[in-house]
N, C-alpha and C positions, 0 to 999 in steps of 0.2 A: 361825337366824335368822325373825324375826316383818317380812315389810315386807307393810301397808297402802296400796294402789293406790286409786286413783281409778274408781270405777265403769266408767267407759265403758273403762276401762282394762282392768279386771279381765274386763270382758267382750267385748276384743276376742284377750285372748289366751285366752280360753273359748275363742271363735268360731274361730281359729288350731288349737288341741288339735285340737277335732273335725274341721275341714275335713283333719286329718291331717298339718299339717306342720311339727308337733312331739308327743310321745310323754304327752308332760303337761307343767303352765303352769311348776313349776320348767325344765322343758326349753327351752323356751321362752324365758323369764327367762335364762337365763344361755348359749344361745346368741347371744340380742343385746349382751349384756353382753358377748360373746366379740367379739363384729364392730363393735362401741362403742373397747372396747381396742384392737383393731389398728387401726380406722381412727387414734384417737392416736398410734401407734404408725409408720405407718407412715407415709415421708421423700416418698412418689413417686420413689422411687431407680430405681426398674423405668421408668418415664416419661422422662428424660435423654435418652436414645438416640432418643429416638422425635423431642420436640421439637427435638433440635438436628440430626436427619433435619431437620423441619417446615422449621427455620431457613435452612439448606442450600441448599433446593429456593427457598424463598421468594427469599434471594440469588442464587442463581444461572440459578434463571427468574423472576422477578417473580411480584408477585402483581397481586390485580385487586380493585377495588374494590366495597364491597355492591352499588353499580348497574350495573356492570359482570358479576358475579356473578348480578343479581335477572334479567337484561334476559337473559343463558344461559339459565339457566334457565326463563325463560318460552318462548327460542322451540327448547329438547328438547320441554317440553311440548306444543308444537304439534306437533312433528314427532310423538309417541308420540299424540297426538286424530287425526291426518289416516291412522295405519298401522292 
């Protein structure tokens, strides 16, 4: 298979190989395509339990508004600055 890439993509791939991230341009392309394929089939099932945990925690303990969170973080930063 022959693939023609825009110059900037080819240069980026060459730089990745030169930096040692991949053994060859072919290896880089195969790895990137495999990652993209995984994204297409990842149904995020692994996160379902974590999302349900978060929802239960929110229901049980309540939540914060953005403003409340920002105020809490500002107080914590002030405490850190005093140390």
